C-alpha positions in Angstrom: -4.5 -22.9 8.1 -3.3 -19.2 9.1 -0.7 -17.9 7.0 1.5 -15.3 8.8 1.2 -11.7 7.5 3.8 -9.9 5.8 5.2 -7.1 8.0 7.3 -4.0 6.9 8.1 -0.7 8.9 9.8 2.5 8.5 10.5 5.6 10.7 9.9 8.9 9.2 10.8 12.3 10.7 7.6 14.0 10.4 4.4 14.1 12.5 1.8 11.3 12.2 -0.3 13.8 10.7 2.1 14.9 7.8 3.1 11.1 7.5 -0.4 10.0 6.9 -1.2 12.9 4.4 2.0 11.9 2.6 1.0 8.3 2.4 -2.7 8.7 1.5 -2.9 11.9 -0.3 0.5 12.0 -2.2 0.6 8.0 -2.8 0.9 8.7 -6.6 4.0 10.9 -5.8 6.3 8.4 -4.3 4.8 4.8 -5.3 7.1 3.2 -7.8 4.3 2.6 -10.6 6.7 1.7 -13.4 7.8 -1.3 -11.6 5.1 -1.9 -8.8 2.1 -0.9 -10.7 -0.6 -2.6 -13.3 0.3 -0.6 -16.5 4.1 -0.3 -16.2 5.7 2.5 -18.5 2.1 3.7 -19.4 1.3 4.3 -15.6 0.6 8.0 -15.0 -1.1 8.0 -11.6 -2.3 6.3 -8.2 -4.6 8.0 -6.1 -7.4 7.4 -3.7 -10.8 8.2 -5.3 -14.0 7.8 -3.8 -12.8 5.1 -1.2 -10.9 3.3 -3.8 -7.1 3.1 -4.7 -6.9 3.6 -8.3 -4.1 3.4 -10.8 -4.5 5.4 -14.1 -2.6 4.8 -17.3 -1.5 7.2 -20.0 -4.2 5.7 -22.4 -7.2 6.6 -20.1 -7.6 3.0 -18.5 -8.0 2.6 -14.8 -7.3 -0.4 -12.5 -8.8 -0.4 -8.9 -6.3 -1.8 -6.4 -8.4 -1.9 -3.5 -11.3 -0.4 -1.3 -10.7 1.6 1.7 -12.0 0.0 4.8 -10.5 2.1 7.5 -9.8 5.6 7.6 -8.8 6.9 10.8 -6.5 10.0 10.2 -3.7 10.4 11.4 -3.5 6.8 13.1 -4.6 4.3 10.8 -5.5 3.6 7.0 -6.4 0.2 5.7 -7.7 -1.3 2.4 -8.5 -4.4 0.4 -5.6 -5.4 -2.1 -6.1 -6.9 -5.4 -4.0 -4.8 -8.0 -5.2 -5.8 -11.5 -7.3 -8.3 -10.1 -10.5 -6.6 -9.0 -12.7 -8.8 -11.2 -12.2 -12.1 -9.4 -13.2 -10.9 -6.0 -10.3 -12.2 -4.2 -8.2 -9.9 -2.1 -6.0 -9.6 0.9 -5.7 -6.8 3.3 -3.2 -3.9 4.0 -3.2 -1.9 7.3 -1.1 0.9 7.9 -0.5 2.4 11.2 1.1 5.7 12.1 2.5 5.9 15.7 4.2 8.7 17.2 7.7 8.3 18.7 10.6 10.8 19.9 11.3 12.3 16.8 8.8 11.5 14.2 6.5 8.6 13.5 6.8 4.9 13.0 4.9 3.6 10.1 4.0 -0.2 10.3 2.3 -2.1 7.5 0.7 -5.5 7.9 -0.4 -7.3 4.8 -2.7 -10.2 5.8 -5.5 -12.4 4.6 -3.4 -14.9 2.7 -5.9 -17.6 3.5 -8.1 -16.6 0.8 -5.7 -18.2 -1.5 -6.0 -21.8 0.1 -3.1 -24.0 -0.8 -1.4 -21.2 -2.8 -1.4 -18.9 0.2 2.4 -19.0 0.5 3.3 -18.9 -3.1 1.1 -15.7 -3.2 2.7 -14.2 -0.2 6.3 -14.9 -0.9 6.8 -11.9 -3.5 5.7 -9.5 -0.8 8.6 -10.6 1.4 11.3 -10.0 -1.5 13.7 -7.2 -1.0 12.0 -5.0 -3.6 8.4 -5.6 -2.0 7.0 -3.7 0.9 10.3 -2.8 2.6 11.3 -1.0 -0.7 8.1 0.6 -1.2 7.9 2.0 2.5 11.8 3.2 2.0 10.4 5.3 -1.2 7.5 6.7 1.2 10.2 7.5 3.8 12.2 9.5 1.4 9.3 11.4 0.0 9.0 14.9 1.3 6.3 16.0 3.6 3.8 18.5 2.8 
């Protein structure tokens, strides 16, 4: 059985190049780590390091959230997705596309691969559709200044 991907999108008034850099190189500046991270209040950073999306804590701990599987600046970025669960080998996929339009860039995020969870697919997918999930996170990205 195929589970429908979670889709989210936002428009930003910056070029695809600037939007891509803000999303990838400055993800730790705009991502809400305290509420949407592994370490909560102890979180101090989120970066792409050696092809992995990695969160850091104030105590020196690290958590790999995913591995980069597509890097096509300034058009597309994709990574596996398993925040806090790298050890179990189960992951979904996040793909982000940066499409130029008249006055900036449309940023579209697709979160797919829910089938890996079998009978729990819809249950695992549901939190990512919530008001404080991908649409909220992309809203924070949209408000982040460009470089």
